[in-house]
Every structure is written in structure tokens, then in C-alpha cells.
C-alpha positions as CSV (number, residue, x, y, z in Angstrom):
1,M,-18.3,20.5,-19.1
2,S,-15.1,21.6,-20.7
3,N,-11.8,21.9,-18.9
4,E,-10.7,25.5,-19.0
5,R,-7.3,25.0,-17.3
6,G,-5.7,23.3,-20.3
7,R,-3.5,20.3,-20.2
8,S,-0.3,22.3,-20.2
9,E,-0.8,23.2,-16.6
10,Q,-0.1,21.0,-13.5
11,P,-2.4,18.0,-13.5
12,N,-4.5,17.0,-10.5
13,V,-3.6,13.8,-8.7
14,I,-6.0,11.4,-6.9
15,F,-4.1,8.7,-4.9
16,I,-6.4,5.9,-3.9
17,L,-5.0,3.4,-1.3
18,S,-6.7,0.3,-0.1
19,D,-5.8,-1.6,3.0
20,D,-4.7,-5.3,3.0
21,Q,-5.5,-6.1,-0.7
22,G,-3.5,-8.5,-2.8
23,P,-3.6,-8.2,-6.6
24,W,-5.5,-11.5,-6.7
25,A,-8.5,-9.5,-5.1
26,A,-9.4,-7.6,-8.3
27,G,-11.0,-8.6,-11.5
28,C,-8.4,-6.8,-13.7
29,Y,-5.8,-9.1,-12.2
30,G,-7.6,-12.2,-13.3
31,N,-10.1,-13.0,-10.5
32,D,-13.5,-13.7,-12.0
33,E,-15.2,-14.2,-8.6
34,I,-14.8,-10.8,-7.1
35,R,-16.6,-7.8,-8.6
36,T,-14.4,-4.8,-9.1
37,P,-15.9,-3.2,-12.3
38,N,-14.4,0.3,-11.5
39,L,-10.9,-0.9,-10.8
40,D,-11.2,-2.9,-14.0
41,R,-12.3,0.3,-15.7
42,L,-9.4,2.3,-14.3
43,A,-7.0,-0.4,-15.5
44,A,-8.6,-0.3,-19.0
45,T,-7.8,3.4,-19.2
46,G,-4.2,3.2,-17.9
47,T,-1.3,1.0,-17.0
48,R,-1.7,-2.0,-14.7
49,F,1.5,-3.0,-13.0
50,D,1.8,-6.8,-12.5
51,N,5.0,-6.8,-10.3
52,F,4.6,-3.9,-8.0
53,F,5.8,-4.4,-4.4
54,C,5.3,-2.6,-1.1
55,T,8.4,-1.7,0.9
56,S,7.1,-3.5,4.0
57,P,4.2,-6.0,4.3
58,V,2.4,-4.0,7.1
59,C,0.4,-0.8,6.9
60,S,2.3,2.1,8.6
61,P,5.8,1.6,7.3
62,S,4.5,0.9,3.8
63,R,2.3,4.1,3.8
64,A,5.3,6.1,5.0
65,S,7.4,4.8,2.2
66,F,4.8,5.7,-0.4
67,L,4.7,9.2,1.0
68,T,8.4,9.8,1.5
69,G,10.1,7.6,-1.0
70,R,12.2,6.2,1.8
71,I,12.5,2.7,3.2
72,P,11.6,1.9,6.8
73,S,15.3,1.9,7.8
74,Q,15.4,5.5,6.7
75,H,12.0,7.0,7.8
76,G,12.1,4.9,10.9
77,I,8.6,3.4,11.1
78,H,9.0,-0.4,11.2
79,E,5.6,-1.6,12.5
80,W,2.0,-0.5,12.7
81,V,1.9,2.7,14.8
82,H,0.7,2.3,18.3
83,P,-2.8,3.8,19.2
84,E,-1.2,6.2,21.7
85,A,0.9,7.7,19.0
86,N,-2.2,8.4,16.9
87,M,-4.5,10.0,19.5
88,G,-4.4,11.6,23.0
89,P,-1.6,13.2,24.9
90,G,1.0,10.9,23.5
91,A,0.2,11.7,19.9
92,T,3.4,11.8,17.9
93,E,4.2,12.9,14.4
94,C,6.2,9.9,13.4
95,L,7.3,11.5,10.1
96,R,7.9,15.1,11.4
97,D,11.5,15.1,10.1
98,E,10.7,13.7,6.7
99,I,10.0,15.4,3.3
100,A,6.8,14.0,1.7
101,Y,5.9,14.5,-1.9
102,T,2.8,16.5,-0.6
103,D,5.2,19.0,1.0
104,I,6.8,19.6,-2.4
105,M,3.4,19.7,-4.2
106,A,2.0,22.2,-1.6
107,A,5.0,24.4,-2.1
108,H,4.2,24.5,-5.9
109,G,0.6,25.6,-5.5
110,Y,-1.3,22.4,-4.9
111,H,-4.1,22.1,-2.5
112,C,-3.6,18.8,-0.7
113,G,-6.4,16.8,1.0
114,L,-6.7,13.6,2.9
115,S,-9.9,11.5,3.3
116,G,-9.4,8.2,5.2
117,K,-6.7,6.3,6.9
118,W,-3.5,8.1,8.0
119,H,-2.0,5.8,10.7
120,M,1.5,7.4,10.8
121,G,1.1,9.2,14.1
122,D,-0.9,12.2,15.3
123,S,-4.2,11.7,13.5
124,I,-5.6,15.0,14.9
125,R,-3.4,17.6,13.1
126,P,-2.8,18.0,9.4
127,Q,0.8,17.3,8.4
128,H,3.0,17.6,5.3
129,G,1.2,20.2,3.3
130,F,-2.4,18.8,3.7
131,D,-4.9,21.6,4.0
132,F,-7.9,19.2,4.3
133,W,-7.9,16.4,6.9
134,Y,-10.6,13.9,7.3
135,A,-8.7,11.1,9.0
136,H,-9.4,7.8,10.8
137,Q,-8.4,8.1,14.4
138,Q,-6.5,4.8,14.3
139,G,-5.5,2.3,11.7
140,G,-8.7,0.3,11.6
141,G,-11.8,-0.7,13.5
142,P,-15.5,-0.9,12.9
143,Y,-16.9,0.0,9.5
144,N,-20.0,1.6,11.0
145,D,-19.9,4.7,13.2
146,A,-16.2,4.8,12.8
147,P,-13.8,6.9,14.9
148,M,-12.8,9.8,12.6
149,V,-11.3,13.3,12.9
150,R,-13.1,16.2,11.3
151,D,-11.9,19.8,11.7
152,G,-9.5,18.7,14.5
153,E,-12.3,17.1,16.5
154,A,-12.4,13.4,17.3
155,I,-15.9,12.0,16.4
156,N,-17.7,8.8,15.8
157,D,-19.1,9.5,12.3
158,P,-22.5,7.7,11.7
159,G,-22.6,5.7,8.5
160,Y,-20.6,3.2,6.6
161,V,-17.0,4.4,6.7
162,T,-16.2,3.4,3.1
163,D,-19.1,5.7,1.9
164,L,-18.0,8.5,4.3
165,I,-14.5,8.5,2.9
166,T,-15.9,8.6,-0.6
167,D,-18.3,11.4,0.2
168,E,-15.6,13.6,1.7
169,A,-13.4,12.9,-1.3
170,L,-16.2,14.0,-3.7
171,G,-16.8,17.2,-1.8
172,Y,-13.0,18.0,-1.9
173,I,-13.0,17.5,-5.7
174,D,-16.0,19.8,-6.1
175,R,-14.4,22.5,-4.0
176,H,-11.1,22.3,-5.8
177,K,-12.2,21.6,-9.3
178,D,-10.2,24.7,-10.6
179,G,-7.1,23.0,-9.3
180,P,-4.4,22.0,-9.1
181,F,-5.3,19.6,-6.3
182,Y,-3.9,16.5,-4.8
183,L,-6.3,14.1,-2.9
184,S,-5.4,11.0,-0.9
185,V,-8.3,8.6,-0.6
186,H,-7.2,6.1,1.9
187,Y,-9.9,3.4,2.4
188,T,-9.8,1.1,5.4
189,A,-11.2,-1.7,3.2
190,P,-10.7,-4.5,2.9
191,H,-9.0,-4.6,6.4
192,S,-10.7,-6.6,9.1
193,P,-13.3,-6.8,10.6
194,W,-15.3,-8.7,7.9
195,I,-18.3,-10.2,9.6
196,N,-21.5,-8.2,10.2
197,Q,-19.8,-5.0,9.0
198,H,-20.6,-4.5,5.3
199,P,-23.7,-3.7,3.3
200,Q,-25.9,-6.9,3.6
201,E,-27.0,-6.9,0.0
202,I,-23.4,-7.0,-1.2
203,V,-22.5,-9.7,1.4
204,D,-25.5,-11.8,0.3
205,S,-24.5,-11.4,-3.4
206,Y,-21.5,-13.7,-2.6
207,D,-23.6,-16.5,-1.1
208,D,-23.0,-18.8,-4.0
209,C,-19.4,-17.8,-4.7
210,P,-17.1,-20.9,-4.7
211,F,-14.1,-18.8,-3.6
212,E,-11.8,-20.9,-5.7
213,S,-9.5,-17.8,-5.7
214,C,-9.0,-18.3,-1.9
215,P,-8.0,-21.9,-1.3
216,Q,-8.3,-22.7,2.4
217,E,-5.1,-24.7,2.7
218,P,-4.1,-26.6,5.8
219,M,-3.0,-24.3,8.6
220,H,0.5,-22.9,8.2
221,P,2.7,-23.9,11.1
222,W,3.5,-20.2,11.8
223,A,-0.1,-19.0,11.6
224,I,-1.4,-16.8,14.4
225,S,-4.9,-16.2,15.9
226,L,-6.3,-14.4,12.8
227,T,-6.0,-17.6,10.9
228,E,-7.5,-19.6,13.7
229,Q,-10.6,-17.3,13.6
230,N,-11.0,-17.2,9.8
231,L,-9.6,-20.2,8.0
232,G,-12.4,-22.0,6.3
233,N,-15.0,-19.4,7.4
234,R,-17.2,-18.5,4.4
235,E,-18.7,-15.6,6.2
236,A,-15.2,-14.0,6.5
237,L,-14.6,-14.6,2.8
238,K,-17.9,-13.1,1.9
239,G,-17.1,-10.1,4.1
240,Y,-13.7,-9.6,2.6
241,F,-15.1,-9.7,-1.0
242,A,-18.0,-7.5,0.0
243,S,-15.7,-4.8,1.4
244,V,-13.7,-4.8,-1.8
245,T,-16.8,-4.4,-3.9
246,A,-18.2,-1.7,-1.7
247,M,-14.9,0.2,-2.0
248,D,-15.0,-0.3,-5.8
249,I,-18.4,1.4,-5.9
250,G,-16.9,4.4,-4.2
251,I,-14.0,4.5,-6.6
252,G,-16.5,4.5,-9.5
253,Q,-18.2,7.5,-8.0
254,I,-14.9,9.3,-7.8
255,I,-14.1,8.6,-11.4
256,D,-17.6,9.6,-12.5
257,R,-17.2,13.0,-10.7
258,V,-13.9,13.7,-12.3
259,E,-15.3,12.9,-15.7
260,A,-18.5,15.0,-15.1
261,L,-16.3,18.0,-14.2
262,G,-14.4,17.6,-17.5
263,L,-11.1,16.9,-15.6
264,R,-10.3,13.3,-16.6
265,E,-7.4,14.0,-18.9
266,D,-6.0,16.5,-16.5
267,T,-6.2,14.1,-13.5
268,L,-3.8,11.3,-12.7
269,I,-5.7,8.6,-10.8
270,C,-3.5,6.1,-9.0
271,F,-4.7,3.0,-7.2
272,F,-2.5,0.9,-4.9
273,S,-2.7,-1.1,-1.7
274,D,-0.5,-0.6,1.3
275,N,0.4,-4.3,1.4
276,G,-0.8,-7.6,0.1
277,F,-3.0,-10.2,1.9
278,S,-3.7,-13.9,2.1
279,C,-7.2,-15.3,2.8
280,G,-6.2,-18.9,3.3
281,H,-3.4,-19.0,0.7
282,H,-0.4,-20.8,2.1
283,G,-2.7,-21.8,5.0
284,F,-3.0,-18.4,6.8
285,W,-5.0,-15.2,6.9
286,G,-3.0,-12.0,7.0
287,K,0.0,-10.1,5.6
288,G,3.6,-10.0,6.8
289,N,2.5,-10.3,10.4
290,G,0.0,-13.0,9.6
291,T,2.7,-15.5,10.7
292,W,5.4,-15.6,13.3
293,P,8.1,-15.4,12.3
294,R,7.1,-12.7,9.8
295,N,6.7,-13.8,6.1
296,M,7.5,-12.3,2.8
297,Y,5.3,-14.5,0.6
298,E,4.3,-12.9,-2.7
299,N,0.7,-12.5,-1.5
300,S,2.1,-10.3,1.4
301,V,4.5,-8.1,-0.5
302,R,3.0,-7.8,-4.0
303,V,0.2,-5.2,-4.4
304,P,-2.2,-4.0,-7.0
305,A,-1.0,-0.9,-8.8
306,I,-2.8,1.1,-11.5
307,M,-2.0,4.5,-12.9
308,S,-4.4,6.2,-15.3
309,R,-4.4,9.5,-17.1
310,P,-5.9,9.3,-20.6
311,G,-3.7,10.9,-23.2
312,S,-0.7,10.9,-20.9
313,I,-0.4,7.3,-19.5
314,P,-0.5,4.5,-22.0
315,V,-3.1,1.7,-21.9
316,G,-1.7,-1.7,-21.1
317,S,0.2,-3.7,-18.5
318,C,3.7,-3.7,-17.3
319,D,5.6,-6.6,-15.8
320,A,8.8,-4.7,-14.7
321,L,9.8,-5.2,-11.1
322,L,8.8,-2.0,-9.3
323,S,8.5,-0.9,-5.7
324,A,6.6,1.7,-3.6
325,Y,9.9,3.5,-3.1
326,D,9.8,4.2,-6.8
327,F,6.4,6.0,-6.6
328,M,7.6,9.4,-5.2
329,P,10.2,10.0,-7.9
330,T,7.8,8.8,-10.6
331,L,5.0,11.1,-9.4
332,L,7.3,14.1,-9.1
333,D,8.8,13.3,-12.6
334,H,5.3,13.2,-14.1
335,L,4.5,16.6,-12.5
336,G,7.7,18.1,-13.5
337,L,8.9,18.7,-9.9
338,E,12.3,18.1,-8.5
339,V,13.1,15.1,-6.4
340,P,14.8,16.0,-3.0
341,V,18.2,14.6,-3.6
342,Q,19.3,15.2,0.0
343,Q,17.0,12.4,1.1
344,N,19.1,9.6,-0.5
345,L,16.0,8.1,-2.1
346,P,16.5,4.4,-3.1
347,G,13.8,4.6,-5.9
348,R,13.9,5.7,-9.5
349,S,11.2,7.2,-11.7
350,F,9.6,4.5,-13.8
351,L,8.1,7.2,-16.1
352,P,10.4,6.1,-18.9
353,I,8.7,2.7,-18.8
354,L,5.4,4.4,-19.4
355,R,7.0,6.1,-22.4
356,G,8.1,2.8,-23.9
357,E,11.7,3.3,-22.8
358,R,12.1,0.3,-20.5
359,E,15.7,-0.3,-21.5
360,Q,16.6,2.8,-19.5
361,L,15.8,0.9,-16.3
362,A,17.4,-2.3,-17.4
363,E,19.8,-2.3,-14.4
364,Q,16.8,-2.4,-12.0
365,I,16.6,-6.1,-11.8
366,C,15.4,-6.6,-8.3
367,V,13.3,-5.1,-5.5
368,F,13.9,-5.1,-1.8
369,D,11.6,-5.3,1.3
370,E,12.0,-5.2,5.0
371,Y,9.9,-5.8,8.0
372,G,11.9,-5.1,11.2
373,P,14.8,-7.6,11.1
374,V,13.4,-9.5,8.1
375,R,14.7,-8.5,4.7
376,M,14.0,-9.7,1.2
377,I,15.6,-9.4,-2.2
378,R,13.4,-10.4,-5.1
379,T,14.6,-10.8,-8.7
380,E,12.6,-12.0,-11.7
381,E,13.7,-15.6,-10.9
382,W,14.7,-15.7,-7.3
383,K,13.6,-14.6,-3.8
384,Y,15.8,-14.7,-0.7
385,V,14.4,-13.8,2.7
386,Y,16.8,-13.2,5.6
387,R,15.2,-13.3,9.1
388,H,18.2,-12.2,11.2
389,A,17.2,-13.2,14.8
390,H,13.9,-14.8,14.0
391,G,13.5,-18.2,12.3
392,P,14.9,-19.8,9.2
393,D,15.7,-18.0,5.9
394,D,13.9,-18.7,2.7
395,L,15.2,-19.2,-0.8
396,F,12.6,-19.7,-3.6
397,H,13.3,-20.3,-7.3
398,L,10.3,-18.4,-8.5
399,A,10.9,-19.3,-12.1
400,E,10.2,-23.0,-11.3
401,D,8.3,-22.6,-8.0
402,P,6.1,-19.5,-8.4
403,D,3.9,-20.6,-5.4
404,E,6.9,-20.7,-3.1
405,R,6.5,-24.2,-1.9
406,V,10.1,-25.5,-1.9
407,N,12.5,-23.7,0.4
408,L,16.1,-24.1,-1.0
409,A,17.8,-22.1,1.7
410,D,19.5,-25.1,3.3
411,D,20.0,-27.1,0.1
412,P,23.8,-27.6,-0.5
413,G,23.3,-27.2,-4.2
414,Y,22.0,-23.6,-3.9
415,Q,24.5,-22.0,-1.4
416,D,26.3,-20.1,-4.2
417,M,23.0,-18.5,-5.2
418,R,22.1,-17.8,-1.6
419,R,25.4,-16.0,-1.0
420,E,25.1,-14.0,-4.2
421,L,21.6,-12.8,-3.3
422,C,22.6,-12.1,0.3
423,G,25.6,-10.0,-0.9
424,M,23.4,-8.0,-3.2
425,M,20.9,-7.4,-0.4
426,D,23.6,-6.4,2.1
427,E,25.2,-3.9,-0.4
428,W,21.8,-2.3,-1.2
429,F,20.7,-1.8,2.4
430,A,24.2,-0.5,3.4
431,R,23.7,2.2,0.8
432,Y,20.5,3.5,2.3
433,V,20.0,2.5,5.9
434,I,20.3,5.2,8.6
435,P,22.1,3.3,11.4
436,E,19.9,4.5,14.3
437,R,16.8,3.5,12.4
438,D,18.1,0.2,11.1
439,G,15.4,-2.5,11.2
440,L,18.0,-5.1,12.2
441,R,18.0,-3.5,15.6
442,D,14.6,-5.0,16.2
443,R,15.2,-8.4,17.8
444,S,11.9,-8.6,19.7
445,E,8.4,-9.7,18.6
446,Q,7.0,-6.5,20.0
447,G,9.2,-4.1,18.1
448,F,11.7,-1.5,19.1
449,I,12.2,-0.6,22.8
450,G,13.4,3.0,23.5
451,D,12.1,6.4,24.4
452,Q,8.5,7.3,24.3
453,R,8.5,8.5,20.7
454,T,10.4,5.5,19.6
455,R,8.2,3.1,21.4
456,L,4.9,4.6,20.2
457,C,5.9,4.9,16.6
458,R,7.7,1.5,16.6
459,R,10.8,3.4,15.4
């Protein structure tokens, strides 16, 4: 079927987001044990980013940063959003004062749909320009008969939730094939639970997998209960891998539908994860909150990132240091829409990189992360993690120690480097932090304490 709209008009956008997936958990990033043929196919028709970082290694703040282009200390979500803020009488729109890129797209004629996980408060009501809303009631849970929201009604939808999210996405594409449309496909995979949750034939297909890509190292001294439950557990590893493969099947169906409708060259398909994950790496299972104190290991903060639009996005890989706070300005740049300058966005469009003009971003030599009172600066050679009121700091020379095994933070020979990185980090955060939403105010393990809205949204 030919595309009658023509490539000069606004392209469609499909934004696919997985949950708790490190780059290591995809074939196109070098893992020959896990089966992701459709992610590999997407990467083969676009650009794979090898050094793309979330803004916070936990779901809700990271998702909010993708959507708004702002860091947690600007949009105010610093932790996963409490269940009471998502559903029931205490449901709270945690981003109600923010400008999302979907707001801008909707104002320029886009239909905007969500299929899957929201987890940024008030899962019942569509927000920020969305006119279709099939949302998970919470942030995670069982994969079968999952708690969802359809047409403003809380239901337990029978079936495997990965397939349900895919089916709703396919229906949305069919209804809006004349475009322009924007579609968020937010899978809950491969978030826990992993055992007795996923299609058995896919689980069984990993029976003989050696899982060399997931070394079950001795337990990390900061590990929490998730590690105690899963470290060394082959069934958990099989379930994690199976959840990724099942999601990959759904992604393939979405790509196939776009191609069958003749929309592929007019559709930008993006794939990211909200944060990374470790399945035994460094001796723990989890992400930033997989340890206490919180960690900023590469497996927690680096995420898979693929952007594909044949004829418009070049084929290849990119090793530039990029962050989720760069996504909103890049997307709007690609669509020819203006970035809201009043929001003091920290990110920059990396569209020049995709045009072969990398030198224009030469000054972007580092990325920054935060998780409550924990902050990180990451350059090509170094990483410094400042923990404020919780635990020791980290200083890793990534050029010589890419696995982050030797902490140099207290080594007398590296104090000049520590001070230099700390100064760069302090200057950057001072430029963007909104004082009343500053993550450094969080000195408790449970998150911020304040009024009802603040407490529920962990703001």
C-alpha cells in the first residue's frame, strides 16, 4: 500500500519503552544468548546509541524526564510513584504543571495515544495531549490478568499483558493511519515478576542457555531482598530473558503493521528503556534502588536506545554521550517544532549527530544523573558519584576500569580529579535545579516527607 500523505508532511512517531532493561539484554548490543530479532532489525534500519543514559535509574523520574526534557530536580519526581497517587481518591497528576512534548505535538495536529505503563500519577485520566489511554493502573505487577485502565474504567484485563499492550497499539495505528499520530508503547517487560509469568514455550526455550551474559557474582554488600530472592536462580534468569523475547515479538508486530500500511518511511520508531538493570552483575539484581545506598553503576544508568526512520535517520551506531534529557529537544527538532525555552531544559538536540555533524556537540563531554540525594557526572573516561547523606562516594576511571571495580574516591592521588568533577557537577545542577524540588533535600530512605501530593508523588 502506498503512502498518500507524502514525506514532506509531519511524520508519525512510535515511542517504545521497556521497563528495567540494560543494553546488555539485546542482541544488537552484542548478547548472543538473548533472542531479540526485531530489536536487532530496528537497529539495522536506524541508529543504535551505545552511550545513552537515563536521567535517574528508577522508573517514574526517568519516564518523566523523557516526556518533559527536565531532570527530576525540575519536574519533581524523585522516586517511583506511590500506588495511592496512581489510583483511588488520592490519585494525583504528578506532572500537572509541566509541558510535555505530547502537549506540543497535540497542539500541532497530532493524535496522541498511550498503550501500557504510565506510572507518573493518576492512571485513570488521560493527560498531556493524549486522546487514547490504555494504561497500567500501577507501575508493575502480574503479567496475566493485569490491572489496566480502559475508557476511564479500572479493569483486570484477561490475557498476557505484553500481548494486550501490543494489540492496543496495533489498533491505534490502524485507526490513525492517515496521521499524523504519536503512540507511546510502554511495556512492563522485563520488570519483575519473572517466574511463572511468561509464555511457557519461550521460557522453556532458554532451558539450555548458559547465561554467560549474566554472571552471578558474589552478593554485593549493599544488596537488598531482590538479590536474595534471585541471585543464582536460573528460573528467574529464564523468566527475564523470556519477557524480553516476548516483548520483542510484539515490537516485530508493530513494525510489520507500519510497513504493511506503507508508513515506514513516514514513521520514526524509537526504542528505549526507562533505566538499566543488573541480573547478578556486580553481585545484585536490580537498578539504582537494587542496593542501599543507591548505586549508579553503568548497568543501572545506561540504557538501550535506537531511533529508526529509513531515509531520514542514518544506519549505524553512535558512541556520543547522550541522555534522556536530550530526547525531547531532539524529537521536536526532527518534527520541526519549537522547544519550550521557558522550561530551562538541560538537554540539546542530537539531531546534528544523526546528520554527521558531531563536532557541533563537541562541548557536550559529559552526562549527569540523579536519584534523590545521589548525583553522578559521567565523562568518557571518568565517573564520579556523590551520595550526600548516604554512604561513600564513588570515583571510577572508566578508561582503565570499565567494570567499575576500583573505587578511587578516597585515594590521595586522585583528589584533584575528584574535586574537578565535583565542581563541574555542582555548577551544572545549580544551573537547572528548582530549589523546592531539589533531590538533595531527600535525606531519608523512604523519600520526601511533605504534604499529601508531595508524599504520594515522592516529590
